[in-house]
N, C-alpha and C positions, 0 to 999 in steps of 0.2 A: 828348773823347769820351764821351756820356753812359753810366753804368754803372747806371741806375737799375733795381731790381730790380721784376720782374713778380709781382704777385701770384699764389698759386696757386689754380686755379680749385677752387671748392666742392665737397667731393664729394655726390654725389647721394644722397639717401637713398632706396635700394631697398627695397621690402617686405620683405626678409630682413635688413634692417640690424639687428644686435643690439639698437640703442637703440629700435627699434619694435617689439620684440616682448617677449612677455608673461615675467614673472621666473617660470619653471618650476620652477628649484630656484635656491634661494639658496646662497651660498656656492661656495668652490672645492672642491666634493667630488668625489672620485674615484669610481670603481666600486666599489672596496672600501669606502669610506665609505659609500655608498648601501647596499651589502649590508649592512653592521653595522648601522646605523640601523635598517633595516626587519626584521632578522631579532633584534633584541634584546629585543623583548618575547615572541617564541616560545622563545627559548633561554635567557633570564635567568630567575631565579626570579620569581613571581608578585607584583606589589606589593600593599601593603594595601589600596589603593584597588580594585583588582581585586577583590580579595577580599570587600571590603563591597558593591561592586557586584552582584557574581554571587551573593553571600549574598541579598540584597534580591529581585534578580529571582527566585532559585530559589524563594522562600517565596511569590513573588505565582504562579509556576507550578504551586507546591503548591495553590493557592487555587484556580485554574484546574480542575487534576485535581479536586478536593474538588466545584465547581461542575457539573463534567461528570458526575461519577458519579452526584450528588445528582439530577441532571436525567433521566438514563436511569432512575432507581430511581422517581423520582415521575411525572416528565411535564412538558410544556412547561405546565401549567397554574401550576406555579411563577413563571413570567413574568407581567406585567402585561398580555399579550395578551388581547383579548377582542373581540367585535364592536361595532363595525366596524373596530377596530383589530388585523389580523391579523400585521402586522410592527411591529417596534418596535427594540430596541437590537441584534438579532440581524442584520438586513440592515443596518442603519446600520453596523455593525461590519465584516461583511463588505466593504461597498461602500467603507470608508474603509482599510481594508486592503490592498484591491487596488489602489486609486489610491496608495497609497504605495508598491507594489513596482514603479512605471513609471519612477521615476527611474533605476534600475540599469540598465535595458536601454536608455534613452534615451542615458543619458551614455557607456555602453559600445558600442552598436551604432550609434545613429546618428550620433555625434559621431565614432566612428572611421571611417564611411563618408565623412564630409567632413574628414576628416584634421584634426581639431582636436587639437593635441597638447598642450592643457592639460586632457584627462581624462585624462591618464597617471597622475595622483596620486590620483585620487579613484575611478577606476573599478572598483576592487577590492573596497571595501568597500562602495561602492552596488550592486552585482551582490549582493554577500551579502545586503544588506539586502533586495533585491528577492526573494530566495528565501524569507528569513525572513517576509516580511511578507504573502508569499502563503499560505505554511503557514499562518500566523494566520488568514487569510480564509477559506481552504478546510474550517476548523474550524466557521466558524459555520453555513454551508449543513447542514454534516452534522448538526451539532446540532440545527439548526431542524426538521429532517423528523420528530422523534418518534420513530418506530421506525428508528433507527438501523441495525438490523441488516438493514432492508429497502433500504438506500443501494446495495446492488450492481446494484439493478435499472436507476439513472441511468447508469451505465457503459455504454462504447461496446462491447457484447459481441454477438457473433452472437445473432440473434433465433430460434433453432432451439428454445427454451422458448416461443415465443409469449408473450412477457412484453407486447408492446405497449406500450412507454412512449409518453408522448406528445411525439412529435419536434418538435413545432409550437411548444412550450413555451420560452420564453427562458430558462427556469430551467434546462433541459436543455443549450441551448446554452452556458450557463456553466460546465456541468462540462466539454464539449469545450475551450471556450476557455481557462479559467484552467489546465485539466489541461496543455494543450499549450503555453501561456505559461510554467508551471512547468518541464517538462520541458526545453524548449529553454534557458531561462535557467539550467537547473543545467547542462547540458552546455555553453554558453557560458563561463558562470563557471569551469569545472573545465578548460577548454581555456585559458584564460588562467593559470592555476595553475600549469600544467605545468611551465614553464621554473623558476618559482620553488620548486616542490617538489623540482627536482633540485638546487638550491642548498641547501636546508637537508637533504638526503640527504647531499651532500659535505661540509657541516659537522657533521653530526651527530657526537655525543660518545657515544653509547651505542648499543647494537647494536640495542635496540628501536627507536629513533627512526630510524635507519639503515633498518631493515627496513620500517618503516611508509612513510616518506618515499619510500622507494626502489621500493615496489610503486606508490603513489601518481604517482609520476614516470613510468612506464611505460618506463622504461629511456631516459630523454633524455640525451643528451650534448652537445648544443648543437653537433652538426655542421652543416654548411652545407644539408645535405639535410633535415635533419630541421627548421631554420628554414624552408626553402621550403615543406615541408609545413605546418608550422604557419601560416604567413602565409597559406596558400591555404583552409585548413580555418577558421581565424579569421574571413576574410572571407566565405567562404560561411554563417557561422553568424549574421554581423553582417547579412547580407543576409535570412536567415531571419527575425531577431529583429526588423529594423524592422518591417514590417508589423503585427507582433503588439501592438506599443504603440499603433497605432490601433484595431487590430481588437478586442483583449481588452476596453477599457472601453468601446468602442460597444455591446458586445454585452451587456454589464453592463447599461449604459444602456436595452435593450430591455426588460429586467425592467420598466421603469416606461412606456416610450413605447409599447410595443405595446397597453397596457391601454386602458381607454376613461374612466378616472378624471381627473377635470378638475385641470390643472396637471401630468400627466404625460404626456398624448396630445399629443407635441409631437417636430416632427423636428430640434429644437435640441439634444437630450438627448446624441445621439452626440460631436458635437466640444465640447458643453459639458462632457461628462465626461470626455473625453479632456484637455483644457485643465486642468481641475481636478485630474486625477489626476497630471499633470505638476507642477503648482502645490506639490501636498500632497507630491509624492515629493520634490523638491528641497528643500523645506523639512525633512523628515526628514532629507537626507543633510547639510543643513547643522547642523542640531544635532548629528548624530554626528560630523562631520568635526571643528567646533569643540573639542568634547572630547576625540576622540582626539589629534587632532594635539596638544594642549598635554600629555595624560596621557602621550603615549608620546615625547614630544620629536622631532616630525615636523614643526617648524612650518618648516625649510628647504626639506621636500619638499612638504608642502602648503601652499602660501603663500596671502599674502593676495589676491593675484590669481586665483587659483583661486576663491576666497569671491567676491571682486566679481564674476566672470563668472557663479557662480550667482546671485548677486543679482538682475543683469539677466535672468536667465531666469524668477525668479521676479515680478520686476515685470510682465515681458511677458505671462506667463500669467496673473498677477491681473489683470492688466487685460482679457485676453480672458474671465477669469471675470465680472469686472464688467459687461462689454459682455452677456454672457449674460442675467445679473441682470435688466437694463434691458429687452433684446428682449423676455424673458418677461413682463414687465409690458406692453410696447407692444403684444404680440401679443395679449394677452388683451384688451386694449382694442378693437384694432381689429378682430378676430372678431367684437365683438358678442353674443358667447356668455355669457350672464348668469352661468354656473356657471362658465366660466373667470374671469370679472371677479372672481366672490364670492371664489373659490380663494386669488387672489394679493392681494386686499384683506384677507382673512382672514390669511393669512400675516404680513402687517405689522402688523396691527394686532388680531389675534384671540387667542384664550388662548396662542398660542404665540410671540407678537410678540419676547418676551424672548430666545427662540433664533434668532429671524431677524434682529434687530439685532446680535446677538453675530456672527453670520455675516456681516453686512455689514460692521461694523469691522474684524473681524480678516481678513477676504478682498479687501476694497474699498479701506479707508483705510490699513490698516496697510502694505501694500506701497509706498504712495505715499513712503515715506521714502526708497526705493532709488532717486529721481529724484536724490538729492544724493549723490555721490561719498564725503563725507566719512562718509555712515551706511552707504554701502556695504562701507566698509574699516574701521569701528568693530565689533570682535568683540563687547561687549555688544550693540550695537543688534540686531546680525543674529541673536545668538542668541535673544534676547526676541521679535524677530518671526518668527523661524523656528518657536518654539513656539507662537505665538500664530496664526500661519496654519494649522498644523495641528488647533489647536483649531477654528479657524474653518470648517474642511474638515469636521471631523467634525460640525459642528454643520449644515452643507449639508446633507449626507445626513439628518441626524434633521429637518430642516424638510420636505424634500421627503417624506420617509414619513409625517410629520403631517400630510399631506394628508389620509389615509384617516380621521382622526377625526372629520371631519365630511361624512358623505355627502350624498347628494341629498336625502334626506328629514331634516328637523330632529328626528324622533323618533329616529332611528339615529345621532344625534352621540353623542360620547362624549367622555373626557380620558383621555388614556394617560398614565399613572405606573409608570415602571419600579420593579420590586422590587429587592430588596437582593440578589437571586441575580442578575440581570442587571447591575448594578453592578459584583459582585465578579467576574462573568464578563469584562467590560470590561478590570478592572485585572489580573485573570489573563491575559488574551490579551497584555497589556503585557510580562508576567512571561516569557510565552513567547518573547516576539520579543527581550527583552533577555537571556534565558539564554542563547540560540542566538548571540546577538550576542558575548557576553562569551566564549563559547567558542571561537567564530571568531578573535577578537581573540588569544587565547591559544596556538592551535595551528596557525594559518596566516597568513601575512604578509598584513595588512591592506593593502599598497601591492605593486602590480605592479615589482617591481624591474627586470624587463627592460625594461619599456616606460620607465619613469623613466632610465633607463641610458641608452636611446636618445636622449633629448633634452638628453642633457649636451653642451656644447660638443666636448668630446675624442672624441664618437661619431663626427665627421666630421672629415675633414681638412682641411677649409674654415673649422672653428669656428663652423658653424650650428648645430649639435644636430641633423642631418636624417638623420644614418647610422644603420647599426645596431649592434647590440652584435656587438663581435667575439667569434665563437665560441671557447670554450674559456678564457673570462675566469675567472681563477683567483676562488675563493670565498674 
């Protein structure tokens, strides 16, 4: 009688098979390991590198404060603005910083709603980056108004003093949109911090730290009731934040689109600006993540798969931006409007052609390297590319605003040159951003511990990493 062995049936590769999922956490780390890794930069003495970075950022922040004081005392005549160039570095920096602030809400809110678990390692400092970038952005319209002490007239206050602001101005819409975006982003960021603040409270070795983190943790104990209420509130805030990603930069684009300036008066600006904002925001997250994961020994938590996914998004949004550039030229030709055609030809071959081709190189050509998996997973390549993309996105805003330099009449043409004050103010705004970011890295957990633990295999009895963090997990 034959005793031939029947070969086993091959196991089907189901969607939840660990071999097909991303590497969300490298190594066989326990919950306690994740806690120690993330809390180390907060609890251990600051490194020499942190002090050097914080010192440089603080000096640049001091330069920013000096330039703002000088501006208030003297007036905006110290800038290179003149007729017809009424906007310059100020609005360029404003739109650039607002765009950088888009990635945090996208990573946290939209990817959360789509249950993309790879967001867990990068959402915390992306949210922090959003808040700091919006603070930098809000500084420029504030100082651009000239008479800063009259800025309260733009706030949404009751009209009982008959101020009658121009509610039809998109510049006033900016105040409402960016202010709402900032408020919701702060609440969303703080909501996600609460479980981790409780962990820092329970691990505190001094009474001051225990008291501060205890107040900020709002009595969090990790009970099932706390987690249920937390999940509901987080989901609601994610739903509120999602439309803000689309609305805020759309309204910022209305600053240009509702005008009658050739090159600005176009309906492509809202989606074009939103794609560009996500593009630049992800590039800044990439720059910060690459440095932070290495400096604070978090390479097992912020893995190469996280960076690979971000590169894919930058490739997609970069292609959207490139498509918008080509459509602008096509529509200007198709319209038959000679002023529109002149504007775009002037951008490519006029006095600011150097800025235009820097924009094209950085925003259209550089992202194409991410078609290749080897480049998407190379740290040096993605680091250099992320910096070049943000340089290109700054020049994109600069090129758009430089459309003002050549008006309808050649007699009113001019050439805008930024003054040293404007250049120092731009450098100073970077100092403001990085000062806030270094303080965040020093005193708050840069990675969402509770969410990273949620994707560990031991968080689920089936080993798929889909379960919740057990309440009462010891710190």
